[in-house]
C-alpha positions in Angstrom: 44.9 38.3 -83.6 42.9 37.0 -80.7 40.0 38.5 -78.7 40.2 38.1 -74.9 37.0 38.7 -73.1 38.2 40.1 -69.7 34.7 40.8 -68.4 33.3 38.8 -65.5 30.1 36.9 -66.2 27.2 38.6 -64.3 25.0 36.2 -62.4 23.8 35.7 -58.8 26.9 33.6 -58.3 29.2 36.6 -58.8 30.8 37.8 -55.6 30.0 41.4 -54.7 31.5 44.0 -52.3 30.3 43.4 -48.7 27.2 45.5 -48.2 26.4 46.0 -51.9 23.2 44.5 -53.2 23.6 41.0 -54.6 23.0 40.4 -58.3 19.4 39.6 -59.1 18.7 38.1 -62.5 15.3 36.7 -62.8 12.8 35.8 -65.5 9.6 37.8 -65.2 7.9 36.7 -68.4 8.2 33.1 -69.6 7.2 31.5 -72.8 7.2 28.1 -71.0 4.5 29.5 -68.7 2.4 30.8 -71.7 3.7 34.3 -72.2 4.4 35.4 -75.8 8.0 36.3 -75.0 10.8 35.8 -72.4 11.7 38.9 -70.3 14.3 39.0 -67.5 14.9 41.6 -64.8 18.4 42.7 -63.6 19.2 44.3 -60.3 22.6 45.1 -59.0 25.1 47.7 -57.8 26.6 49.8 -60.6 30.0 48.5 -59.2 29.1 44.9 -60.0 31.6 42.6 -61.7 33.7 44.3 -64.4 33.0 48.0 -64.0 34.4 51.5 -64.2 34.5 54.1 -61.4 33.7 57.7 -62.2 35.2 60.5 -60.0 31.8 61.0 -58.4 32.2 57.6 -56.7 34.6 59.0 -54.1 34.8 62.7 -54.7 31.1 63.6 -54.8 31.9 66.2 -57.5 29.2 65.3 -60.1 31.8 64.0 -62.7 29.7 61.0 -63.5 30.1 58.0 -65.7 28.3 59.1 -68.9 30.9 61.8 -69.3 33.9 59.5 -69.2 36.0 59.7 -72.4 35.6 56.8 -74.8 39.0 57.8 -76.3 40.6 56.9 -73.0 38.7 53.6 -72.7 39.7 52.4 -76.2 43.2 52.1 -77.5 46.6 50.4 -76.8 46.9 49.0 -73.3 49.8 47.5 -71.4 49.2 44.4 -69.3 51.8 44.1 -66.6 52.4 41.0 -64.4 52.9 41.9 -60.7 54.8 39.2 -58.9 52.6 36.6 -57.0 54.2 37.4 -53.7 53.2 41.1 -53.8 50.3 41.9 -51.4 50.3 45.7 -52.0 51.2 47.5 -55.2 53.4 50.4 -54.1 55.4 53.0 -56.0 58.5 50.9 -55.6 56.7 47.8 -57.1 55.5 49.9 -60.1 59.0 51.4 -60.6 60.5 47.9 -60.8 57.8 46.7 -63.2 59.4 48.2 -66.3 56.3 49.8 -67.5 57.0 51.4 -70.9 57.3 55.1 -70.9 54.2 56.9 -72.2 51.8 54.1 -71.2 48.4 55.7 -70.9 46.3 52.5 -70.3 47.6 50.0 -67.7 46.1 46.7 -66.6 47.7 45.1 -63.6 47.7 41.3 -63.5 48.2 40.0 -59.9 47.6 36.8 -58.0 44.0 38.0 -57.9 43.5 36.5 -61.3 43.7 33.0 -59.8 40.5 33.8 -58.0 38.6 34.1 -61.3 40.5 31.1 -62.7 39.1 28.9 -60.0 35.7 30.6 -60.2 35.7 31.8 -56.6 32.2 32.6 -55.5 32.9 34.2 -52.1 34.3 37.7 -51.6 38.0 37.6 -50.7 39.3 40.4 -48.4 43.0 39.9 -48.8 43.1 40.8 -52.5 46.0 42.8 -54.0 45.4 46.5 -54.4 47.3 49.7 -55.0 48.7 51.8 -52.1 48.4 55.6 -51.9 52.0 56.1 -53.0 51.4 53.7 -55.9 48.4 55.7 -57.0 50.5 58.9 -56.8 53.2 57.2 -59.0 50.6 56.4 -61.6 49.3 60.0 -61.6 52.9 61.4 -62.0 53.7 59.1 -64.9 50.6 60.2 -66.9 48.5 57.0 -66.8 44.9 57.8 -67.9 43.3 54.5 -67.2 44.3 51.8 -64.7 42.7 48.4 -64.3 43.0 45.6 -61.8 41.9 42.0 -61.6 39.7 42.3 -58.5 36.6 44.3 -57.5 38.6 47.3 -56.1 41.7 49.1 -57.1 42.4 49.9 -53.4 43.1 47.4 -50.5 40.1 46.3 -48.4 39.1 48.8 -45.8 41.5 51.3 -47.2 39.4 52.4 -50.2 39.2 56.1 -49.9 42.8 57.5 -50.2 43.8 55.4 -53.2 40.6 56.1 -55.1 40.7 59.8 -54.4 44.3 60.2 -55.6 43.4 58.4 -58.9 40.0 60.0 -59.5 40.9 63.6 -58.6 42.9 64.2 -61.9 40.2 62.3 -63.8 41.9 58.9 -64.2 39.5 56.2 -65.2 39.5 53.1 -62.9 38.6 49.8 -64.4 37.9 47.2 -61.7 37.0 43.5 -61.8 38.8 42.5 -65.0 39.6 38.8 -65.5 43.2 38.6 -66.8 43.7 34.9 -66.0 44.1 33.9 -69.6 46.0 37.1 -70.7 49.8 37.2 -70.9 51.8 40.4 -70.2 52.2 42.6 -73.3 50.5 45.2 -75.4 46.9 44.9 -76.5 44.1 47.0 -77.9 41.5 47.6 -75.1 37.8 48.2 -75.8 36.0 49.1 -72.6 32.4 50.2 -72.9 30.5 51.0 -69.7 26.8 51.4 -69.7 25.8 55.1 -70.3 24.1 55.6 -66.9 23.3 59.3 -66.5 24.4 60.7 -63.2 25.9 57.5 -61.9 29.1 57.1 -60.0 30.1 54.0 -62.0 28.8 51.4 -64.5 29.2 47.8 -65.4 31.3 47.4 -68.6 32.0 44.9 -71.3 35.8 44.9 -71.8 37.9 43.0 -74.3 41.5 42.9 -75.3 42.7 42.2 -78.8 46.2 41.1 -79.5 
């Protein structure tokens, strides 16, 4: 058994969505400066790095992150390799991916993972996301959690439709996972977002065991 940490390291070097606040991680109390302890301050968007989206993010329906089911965020998960030449994950692509019947937690490994492998520090707009019909396919097949290896499940500048299709039935979206060292297959997923009351999302520590 091996533990794969699929969480992105949070630091000011981490790329963020254009317009989101950058990561601020600074020491406000320093033992080197004579203080009796070291204390740091963190500032960021709740959609920083590896994070989950709650329905409130795009539906404004007050279904917020602290109410998301831990039962859905922990358990067997299927990692699927999407071909490197795929720019948009459509229903047809998912149909051809041979996803096992009954899969409830699905992580999509795409060419996005190469960005984390080479420690890309700038936001990349041409990342691979899921189309609207791809999102509808996931809902129809009963997926309860879907994750992807970049900062959004939806293509750049086409965020709303895909998110709304997935979030309306309560699907949990896990974004910003680093699957660069993970091979396709079945794993146990442990995804624990911060319990932020009333928030539309939260950073998460996510691991796979397998």
